[in-house]
C-alpha positions in Angstrom: 16.4 -25.5 0.9 19.8 -25.3 2.8 22.1 -21.8 1.9 25.5 -21.7 2.3 27.9 -18.4 3.0 31.3 -17.8 2.9 33.0 -16.2 5.7 36.4 -14.8 6.4 36.7 -12.9 9.5 35.1 -13.2 12.6 33.5 -9.6 12.2 31.7 -11.2 9.0 30.1 -14.0 11.0 28.8 -11.5 13.6 26.9 -9.5 10.9 25.4 -12.2 9.5 23.8 -13.2 13.1 23.3 -9.3 13.3 20.8 -9.7 10.1 19.3 -12.2 11.2 18.1 -11.2 14.9 15.2 -8.8 13.4 13.7 -11.5 11.7 13.4 -13.7 14.8 10.3 -13.8 17.2 9.5 -15.6 20.4 10.0 -19.1 20.6 12.5 -19.5 17.6 14.8 -22.0 17.6 18.5 -21.4 16.5 21.1 -24.8 16.8 24.6 -24.3 15.6 26.6 -27.1 14.9 30.5 -27.1 14.2 34.0 -27.7 15.8 35.2 -26.0 19.2 36.6 -22.3 17.7 34.7 -22.4 14.7 32.4 -19.3 15.3 29.3 -20.2 17.1 29.6 -18.3 19.7 31.2 -15.2 17.8 27.6 -15.3 15.8 25.6 -15.4 18.3 27.7 -12.2 19.5 25.8 -10.4 16.6 22.9 -12.2 17.0 23.0 -10.5 20.6 23.6 -7.5 19.0 21.2 -7.3 16.5 18.5 -8.0 19.1 19.5 -4.6 21.0 21.6 -7.0 23.7 24.1 -4.8 25.8 26.0 -7.0 27.7 29.0 -9.0 26.4 28.2 -12.8 25.3 30.1 -15.2 26.7 30.1 -19.1 25.8 27.6 -20.9 28.1 30.5 -24.2 28.4 30.4 -24.4 31.6 27.1 -22.8 32.8 25.5 -24.6 30.3 23.0 -21.6 29.8 23.4 -17.8 29.8 20.4 -15.5 29.9 20.2 -11.9 28.6 17.1 -10.4 29.1 17.9 -6.7 27.9 16.9 -7.1 24.3 13.7 -6.9 21.8 13.5 -10.5 22.2 15.0 -12.5 25.5 18.3 -14.8 23.9 18.9 -18.0 25.6 22.2 -18.9 24.5 22.8 -22.9 25.1 25.9 -24.9 24.7 24.8 -28.4 25.6 28.6 -29.6 24.8 28.7 -31.1 28.0 25.3 -33.1 27.6 27.0 -35.7 25.8 25.4 -38.3 28.1 21.6 -37.2 26.9 20.9 -35.4 30.4 19.3 -32.1 28.5 15.9 -33.3 29.9 16.8 -32.2 33.2 17.3 -28.2 32.0 13.9 -27.8 31.1 14.4 -26.8 27.8 10.9 -26.9 27.0 10.3 -23.7 28.9 13.5 -22.1 27.1 11.7 -23.1 23.6 8.3 -22.0 24.5 9.2 -19.1 26.2 9.2 -15.0 25.2 12.8 -15.6 23.7 14.8 -16.8 21.0 16.9 -19.9 21.8 20.3 -20.4 20.2 21.8 -24.2 21.0 25.4 -24.9 20.3 26.4 -28.9 20.0 22.4 -29.3 19.7 23.2 -33.1 18.6 23.3 -33.9 22.6 20.0 -33.2 22.7 18.3 -34.0 19.8 15.3 -35.5 21.5 14.4 -32.7 23.0 14.6 -30.3 20.0 10.6 -29.4 18.6 10.4 -30.1 14.9 11.0 -26.3 13.5 14.2 -24.6 14.2 17.1 -23.2 11.9 20.0 -24.9 12.1 22.8 -23.6 10.5 26.7 -26.1 10.2 29.7 -24.1 10.7 32.9 -25.4 8.8 36.3 -24.5 8.7 37.1 -24.3 4.9 41.3 -24.7 5.8 43.5 -26.3 7.7 46.1 -23.2 8.8 44.1 -21.8 11.7 42.5 -19.1 9.1 38.8 -18.2 9.3 37.6 -18.9 6.1 34.3 -20.5 7.2 31.2 -21.7 5.2 27.5 -21.4 7.4 25.3 -24.1 5.7 21.7 -23.1 6.8 19.1 -25.9 7.2 16.1 -24.8 7.7 13.1 -27.2 9.2 9.8 -25.9 9.2 7.8 -22.8 6.7 8.5 -20.0 9.4 12.4 -20.6 8.9 12.3 -21.6 5.4 10.9 -18.2 5.1 13.4 -16.6 6.7 16.5 -18.1 5.1 14.8 -17.2 1.8 14.6 -13.9 3.4 18.6 -13.9 4.4 19.3 -15.0 0.1 17.6 -11.4 -0.6 19.8 -9.1 1.7 
């Protein structure tokens, strides 16, 4: 049961992340997929704010994983774009996925073999070719927990 939201500003993208944050629990996994500059890190900034994380959230492109421990739940922000050769098993992703926090994975296709069965995938799609901020966020829940979460988002 996919759910689609249209946004036209980075602030709207962040607001969606803030709305999801109260629904999150330890071991939740959110996959963010879309082109470079589509809004994945902007969404994660909103999610972090909703979790009460005060630190500035930056893209983990070069570090691969950034940990934010100062919120209601720890946030593990991963950008696995550089793992297109499939070396995700060396990162110990299972420890993050089964840990005490929320894992956000950008470019999840590069670690598809490491992913558990239950997660929320959000695809970021640009709606224009002129550099504007028009985006479509497509929520695709996998597992009952995330189907319930998406149902709650639709009600808000």
